[in-house]
N, C-alpha and C positions, 0 to 999 in steps of 0.2 A: 748353772747350777741352780736349782729351785730351793730357797730355803724352806725346810720341812717345817709344819705345824707342830706345836708341842702341847703337852697337856696343860702346862702352867701358863703359857702366853698365848694359847689359842693360835689365830692366823696372823699375829701381829708381823712375823718375819715377812712372810710372802705379801701381806697387804702393803707394807712399806715398800717393797720391790715394785710393786704395781702402780703405788702412787708416783714413784720416781719416773717409771717408764710414761704415765700420763704427763707428767710435767715435760718429758722431753718432747712429746708428740703433740701437745696443746699449742695452739697459735693464738687463740684468744687471750688478751692481757688480763682481762677481769677473771675469766675462768682459771688461767694460771695462778694468779693471786689466790683465789680461793682454794684451789686444791694445795699450794704451798702452805698456807695456813693450817689447813686440815693435816697435812702431813707431819709438820712440827708438832702438833697437838697429839697426834697418833703416836709419834716416836716418844714423847714423854709418857704416855700411859704404858707403852711397851716397857720403858725403863721401869716404871713403877711396878707392874707385873712381874718384871723379872727379880726385882728386889725383894718383892713380897713372897715370892717362890721360894727364897732362902730362909723364911722364917718357920721355925720349928714349932709346932703345935699352935697355929695361928687362931686367934679369936673368930667367931661366927662372921662379925661385920667384916673381916679380911676376906673370908672365904665368898661372901655373898658378893661383896665388891669385884673380886677377882673373876667370878662366875660372869657378872654382868659384864665386863670389860672384854671377856673372851667371846661372849655371844655378840657383842657389837663387833668385834674384828670379824667374826664369821658373816654377818649380814653385810658388812662393808665390802669384804672380798667378793662375796657373791653379786653384789651391785655392780662392782667394777667389772666382773667377767661377763655379767648379762650385758652392760653398756658396750663392750667390745663386740660381742656376739651380734647385738641389735645393731649397733652404728655401721656394721659392714653389709647389713640387709639393704634392700632396694627402698625402703621408706623414706619419707621426707626428713632429711638431715636436720633441717630446722627445728621441727617438733622434738626430735631426738636430743638435739643440744639444749632446748628448752627443759625437757623432763630431766635431763643429766644434771643441770644446774639446780633444779629443785631438789634432787637428791642430796647433791653436795649440801646445800644449805640445811636440809634435815638431819644429815650426819653430823654436821658441824654442831647443831643444837645439842645432839645425843652426846657427843664427845665433850662438849663442855659440862653437860650434866654430870657425866661420870667423872670428870676432874673435879667438879664442884663437891661431890659427895666424898671423894678421896680426902680433902681438905677439911671437910665439915666434921667428918668422923675421925680425924687426926689419925689415919691410918699410918702415917709416916713415924708415929709413936711405936709401932708394934715392930718395928725393925731392930732386930738385935744382931749386934755385929755386922752392920751391912757389908756386902761383898763389893769392894770398890772395883774390882775387874769386871763386874757385870757389863757396865757401860761399854767398855773397850772391846769386850768379846762380841757383844751384840753389833758394834758398829763395823767389826771385822768382816762379820757373816754378811751384813747387809751390803757392805761396799763390794764384797766379793761377788755378789749375786746381782747389782744392779744393771747388769749388761743384758739381762734376759728379756727377750722380746715377748709381749702378751700374745702375739699371734704365732709365735713358733712353738711347736709342741715341745713340751718338757720332755726331757732324758727320763727314761724309766726307772723310778727307784727300784733297789735291789729287791728281787723277789715278785715284782708286778707284772713281768712279761708273760709268765704262764698263765696266772688268772685272767689277764686282759685277752690272751689268744682264745682261752676257753670261751670267756664270756661273749666275744665277738663271734665265734663260731656258733654258739647257742642262740644269740639275739638276732643275728642277720636274717632278715626276711627272705624266705624262700618259696619257691613254687612248689607245687606236688600235691600230695595228700593233705587232707583236712587236718592231721596231726601237726604237721609241719606250720600251718598257719594260725595255730591257736595262739591267743594272747598270752603273752610272758611277761612275767613280773619277777625281778631279782632284787634282793635285799643284800647290801653289802655291809657287814658287820665288823665291828672293831672298836677299840678303845680310841680317845682322841690322839690325833697326831700320827696314825699308822699310814694314813694315805687313802682313805676311803673317799673324799672329795676329789683327790686327783685321779683316782681310778675312774670314777664316775664322769669327770670332764674328758678324760681320754675316751671313753666309749662314746661319749656324746659326739666328739671331734670325729671319730671312725664312722660313726653309724648315722649321723644326723641327716646327711643328705638323702638316705634312704627313705625318708618319709616326707610327705607333702606338708603335714602338720606336726610340729614337734615344739616343745618347750622344756627349758632346763630350769629347774626352780631347786632351791636349797631352803631348808627351814632349820630354825634354831630350835632349842628345847622349848621355848615359849613362842611359836611362830605367829606372825602377824598375818591372819588369814587375809585380810585386805590387801597387803603387799605381796602375798604369794599369788592371788588370783589376778591382781593387776599385772603382775609379771607374766603370768601365762598368756592373758589377754594380749599384750603387747608383743608376744612372740608369736602366737597363732594369727593375730590380726594387725601386723605391723603398721597399716595404714590408718588405722583407728587409734587416737591419741585419748584415752578416757582421761577425765579430770582427776587431778590427785586426791580429792576428797570424795570419789566415787564410791558409793557404798557397796557392800558385800552383796546384797541380793542383785544389784543391778550388774555386778562384775559376772556373777554366776549366770545371769540370764543372757549377757553378751556372749559369754563362752559358749554357752549350751545352744544358742540360736546359730552361732557360726558352726559348731559341729554338727548340728542337725541338717544344715545346708549340705555338708558333706556327705553326711549319711545317705540322703536321698538323691544324690547325684547319680544319673542313670548310667553314665559311663563307667562308674567304679566296679572293679570286680567285687563278687560277694563277700570275700574275706575282709576287704577295707570298710565295707558297710558293716560287717560284724565288729571290727574295732571301734568304730565310730559309735556304733549303738551302745557299746559297753561303756565307753567314755562319758557319753550324754547320760546315761542312766545313774553314773556315779558322781558326776562333777558336784552336784548339788549336795553331797555328803562328804566333801573332803573335810 
């Protein structure tokens, strides 16, 4: 059973389960230690969010801190999902492990900054009649869900099967007339915690192999453009390991050049050239 995301705690529930899964599958001692420390800090932030969500009419400092903590949880969950996808590709495992270690270090810094702001702003003073059962309830949910395998498709949440089937039917590439080969863009709308990311990930799992060049990216309300473009480049060119400090113009140029190569591949059908041309013309305007 997958822990659902919520409007108050973001992706903390599923994030903790995925960190637990990484702890079970990681063999490197240093990496295990780093993940365990990260997991412990994330668990503390999860409890802070759960407690603050019980505050009636919280001050702006609480709202801002909770928003930043939730966005951090979404960024971290996306990074783990991307690591699982990229790690099982055919690229160099040593490069991927090094990049993953850098990501862990970066997230530990962000987690420590979030916790430091919590105590600096004395947000614990905002707690009125704290709910003592919050921690036990959260732990019960997490314990019941730790058996989930990151590589096993999650059970469809209630009400998702219909939309998923319809989107798969609509998005699946087909041969035939020009109308069937038109570029298609889908927007999945809804409030936080209703399963938008889960549905998108399931569509990626089902349809991803249909395309030669593909990338799965997730952006927060304040997207880090360099991180997004670097993620796209790592997925469409897994054998190229861009430096962590690679600037946005260089990332755009690398992605554009790679897609242009595909665009002019003489053996490609016309409709694939059309897709590549569209992406190349828009990648600089992300």
